[in-house]
N, C-alpha and C positions, 0 to 999 in steps of 0.2 A: 637270151641266156638267163639262167637262174641267178639270183643274187644271194650271197650269204648275209643273213640278218646280223645286225650289230649285237643283239643279245646272244645269238648263237656263238658268234666269234668271242665274246667276252667269256662265255662258259668254257670254250675250248682253250683260250689263253690261260684261264685260271687253272684248268686241268694240267696244261703243259707246265705251268709254273710249279705246281705241286709235285710233278713227277720228274722234274729236270735234274735228275742225278747223273753222275758220271762225267762231270766236266764237259768241255765243248764237244767231244766226240759223242758222248751219250746224249747230250741235249740236241745236237744237230740230227742224230739218228732218230730221236723221239719225234721231232718236228717233221722229219721226212715221212715217217710212218703215219703220223696222224693227219698231216695236211696234204701230202702227195698221194700216199697209198690208199688210206682209208676214206678220206672225205673228198679227195680230188679238188680241193679248193685252189690249188696252184699246180701247174704242170711241172714236169721234171726240169725242163729247160729253164724256166723262170726261177725255180728254186735254186738251181746251181748258179744262175746269173746273179741272183741276190747274194748268194754266199760268196761269189767271186768278189763283189764290191766290198762286202763286210770284212773280208780277209785283209783288205788294204787299209782299213781304218784303225786308229787307236781305240782301245777299249775292248770289251768282251765280245768276240765275234758272234757267239750264239745268241746273246741278248739282242745284238744289233740285227741279226737275221730275223728274229721274231718281230722287231720293230719294223723292218723293211717289209716283211710279208703283211703285217697289220696295216701298213701304209698302202700297199697295193690293193688290199681288200676294201678299206674304208677311208683312205686319205689320212690326213693329219691326226684326226681323233683316233683312227684305227691304229696308227703307228704308236701314238702315246700310250693307248690302252694296252697294246701287246707288249711294249717295252716295260711298262710298269708292272703288269701282271706276271711277266716272266721273272721279275726280280722279287716281287713283294712277298710271296710265301717263304722263300728262303731267307729274305731279310728279316722277317718276323721271327723265324726259327733261330737265326744267328743272334738276334737281339736278346731273345729269351735265354739262350744258352750262354751268351756273354755275361749276362747278369748272374746266372747260376755259377758260372766259372769264377766270376769276381767274388762271389760269396763263399763258395765251397771248394772250387778247383776240382770238382769231381764230375766227369762226364762219362763215366763208365756205362751208365744205362743207355745213353745216346749211342755210344760206340757199339754196343751190342745190337741195338736196333738196326743201325745202318750198315753193319758189317756184311750182312747177306744181300742187302740192296745193291751195293757196289758190285758184287760178284754177278748178280742177276742182270745188271745193266750191260755187262759184256755181251750177252746174247743179242740185245737190241742194237748195240754198236756194230757187231759183226753182220747182222742181217741188213742193216742200212748200207754198210760199206759194200757188201756184195751186190746189192741191187743197184746202187749208184755206179759202181765200177762197170757192171754189166751193160748199163745203158749209155754211159758217157764215153767209154773207151772202145772204139770200134775200128781202130787202125793201129799199125805198129808204131807210128809216130806218137799217137796219143798215149799208148802204153809206155813208150819211152819217156815222155814228159812226166807221166805220173811217177814212174820209177825214179827219174832224176830228182823230182821234187822231194820224194820220200828220203832219198839218200842225202840230199843237201841239208835237210832238216835233221835227220837222225845222226849222220856221221860228221857233218861240218858245222852244225849249229847256225845255219843261215836263217835269217828272220823271214817270217811269212811274207811280208810285202815284197821283199827282194825276189823271193821264189816266184810269187805270182806275177810280178812285172816281167821277169825273165821269160816265164812261160808264155805270157802274152806276146812278147816280142818274137819269140820263136814260132809261135802259132801263126802270127801274121806273115813272117818270112816264108814259112812252109806252105802257107795257104790251106791250112787244115779245114776240113768240112765237119760240121757238128755231128756227133754220134747220136745225141738225143734229138728227138723231134723238136722243131721250132713251132709246131702248132700249139695254140693255147688250149687250155682245158675247155671242152665243149659244154661243161656243166656250170661254170661259174663266171659271173661278170665281174671284172676287176675295175677298180676305181680309175678315173682318167689319169694319165701320166704325162701330159704335155709339158714342155719346158715353160717355166714361168718367165716373166719379164725380169730384167736385171734389177729394176727398182723394187719389185715385190720380193725377190730373193734377198736383197740387202735388208729389207725391212724385217723379214722373217729371221734372218741371221742376227740382226740387232736385238730383236725381242729375246731370242734364246740366249744370247750373250748377256743380256741384262738379267735374265733369270738365273744364270749361272754365276756371274761375277758381281752382280749388284749386291747380293747379301754379303759376299766376302768383303767388298769395299766398305759396306756399312759397319761390319764387325771390326775391321781394321781401324776405322775412324773412331768408333765408339769405345772399343776396349783396348786398342793399341796392338802393335804387332807381336808383343810378347805374351799375350793372353793365349790360353790353350786352344780356344775356338779359332783364333786367328791363325795359329800355327797349323791346326788341323786343316783349315780351309785352304791355306796357301800350299801346303805340302801335297794334299791329295788333288787339288786342282792341277798342279803340275803333273802328277801321275796320270791324270786323265788325258793329257796331251801326248805323253811320251810312251804310252803302253802299246806300242806296235808289237805285233807278234803274239798277242794273247797275254794272259796273266802271268804265265811262267817266265816270260821274257823280262818282267820288271819286279817280280816278287823278291828276288835276291837283293835288289837295291832298296826296296821298301823295308825289308828286314834289317838291313845294315843301318839305314837312317833312323828307323824307329827305335832300334836297340842302342846303337852307339852314339848317334848325334843327339836325339831327343830324350833317350832313356825312358821311353813310355812303357816299355816292358822288357823282360829278359829274353835271351835266346830260346830257352826252353818254352816260355810262354808263346813266343812267336811260332814255334813248331806246333804247339797245341792248337793255336788258332788256325794254322794251315790245315791240320788234320780235321778240325771242326768244319771248315769250309769245304773240304773235299768230301765229307760224308753227308752233308745236308743238301737239299735242293738249291738250285740257282747257280750262277757263275762263281768260279773260284775266287774272283776278285772281291767277293763278299768278305774275305779275310780282312780287308781294309776296315770293314765295319767293326770287327772284333778289336782291331788296333785302336780305332777311334773311341770305342767304348772304354777300354782300359785307360787310354790316355786321359780322357776327361774325368773318369771316375777317380783317378788318382791325383787329379789337380782340380777339385771341384769348386774352389773359391768359396762363395757363400751358399752354394747349392748343396743339397744332399747328394752324396756320391752316386746313388742309383739314378737320380734324376739327371745329374751332370753326365753320367755315362750314357744314358739313353739319348740325351740331346747330342752328345758327341757322335754317337753312332748314326743318328738321323742326319746330322750335318755332313758326316763323311759320305753317306749314301747320296746326298744331294749333289755335292761337288764332283762325285764320281760318275753318276749316271745321267745327270742333265746334259753334259756335253756328249755323252755316248748316244743319247737319243737325238741331240741336235745335228750330229753329222748326217744322220739318215734323213731327217725332215728337210734339211737344207739341200742335200746332194742327190737324193734318190730320183727326183724328177729328171735331172740331167742324165743320170746313168740309164734310166729306162728309155729315154729318147735316143741316146747315142747307141744303145745296144740294138736298136732296130735297123741301124745302118749296116747293109750287107758287107761293106768294106771292112767292118770290124769282126766279121764272123770268124775268120781264122784266129785272130787274137783271143777272142772269147772262148773258142774251142780249146786253144792251148791252155788258157787259164782254168777252164773246167777240168781238163785232164790233170793239171797240177793240184787242184783242190782235192781230187781223189787221193793223190799222194800225201797231201797235208792231213786229210782225215785218217789215212792209214797210219801216219806218224802219231797222231793224237791217240788213236785206238791202241797202238802198241805201247805207248807210254802208260796209258791207263791200265792196260792188261798186266804189264809188268808190276806196277805198283799194287794191283789187287791180288795177283796170284803168287807174289813172292813177298816175304816179310822184310827183306832188305834189298835195296836197289842202289848200287854204287855207280860210279862213272869212271871210265878210263879215258885219259887224254894223252896225246902224243902224236908227233908227226903231222900236226894240223888237224887231227881227228879227235872226235869226242863221241863216245857212245855209252849207253847204259849197260851195266853188268848186274843181272839179278842173282840173288842167292837166297838160300833158306826158303824153298817152296812151301806154300801154304796149302796142304791137301784139302782142308775143309773148303776154302774158297774155290779151289779147282773143282771140287765136287758140286758145289752150288752152281757155279758157272756152267758146268756141263749139263746139269739137270735143267737149268733155265734155258739153255740152248735147245735141248731136246723138246721141252715143253713149247717153246716159241716156234721153232722151225719145223718140227715134225708133228706135234699135237695141235698146232695152230692156236695156242693159248693167246689171249690178249695181253697187253702190257700190264694192266693192273693186277691180274692174277699172278703173272710171273714175278712182278715186284713184291707183291704180298707174300707169296710163298718163299721168295728169297729172304725177305725180312724175318719171317717166322723161323726159317732154318738158321739164319745167322744168329738171331737172338737165342735160339735153343742151344746152338753149339757153344756160344759164349757162356751161357748159364751152366752148361754141363762141365766144360773144361776150365772155366775161370771163376765160376760162381762160388 
């Protein structure tokens, strides 16, 4: 079997990092299109199996999916490269824009540039969702699990891990058979994935824990727990452990603590940071970088504010994403080995069906926030769901045109995103310029 060269993989992971707009739905769709459909580096079943595992972990699931696939292709170095390159372009953009915001508080140019990109990403999300659903859902039971997962998330606010675990249990009880083929891709040789010895696993885990918590311990001892870098490291290290269910599950708590407890920024500034992270490439959790920048820039000590803010942003990224990569490097070999056990086939098929529902929920959330200017929420009788208002005709037009170009004219991802960006910038210039 042919092998994917490491330089080729680096180039593709860099491209994915640059194009990873649209939150987890858009990012998962992009990876599916580029890695499964176009290059066939990984087959459908292993892609979904990796996604199943990542949905159970704390941290950004799309970034962890990239890490997992990179690990499958080239082992530990591949996982680290994929995880870092998935985040790096967006992190650099957010760092630059955080500095600009700190200096001027004017991001209108950026908003205009990315307005159309978000609308165009909807077409990529829809295409991937349709393809994955068509291949993964082959029975009434699998369709029922997908629908149940969607409703549990959209109406009842159940967290991702609970939905995935419940689906796995039901799939095992029902004895579901996989809808997607279990055959591996005939064109690509994947890295070995045997279970490590317990001693080696513990050594690897200890190394990653030292990389994650060692610098924090040094800062606490050197600068004291009251220093801004100690506060940033302690707070965001905690967030890295409890962010089950994706970024949205924890952002309300982060906003409350950053605004009310630490007074690092105002409520309006937190909303600005969230909007910034939503419109730039990379996982939404990069909003924490924005918070870390402002926190350190406003309490710089003896450092220049810009330097302190930059160090605060980099430190935030470190304590957020080192553990995110660690979960994959430590746990992936066990998952790969266990999933080859036929006794788990029903559970995995149930989980795969639920993941389709999870993706549908993410896609709907993204679509509502792109196509409508205001999205509220209704709560009552144990239910909670989104209520959009004030439709955005321009965004709807861009999304429809992007869908036509992608699905009917067979345009590639880059032309679709480029045309969307141009249309969005033009609309903003005409109507708001």
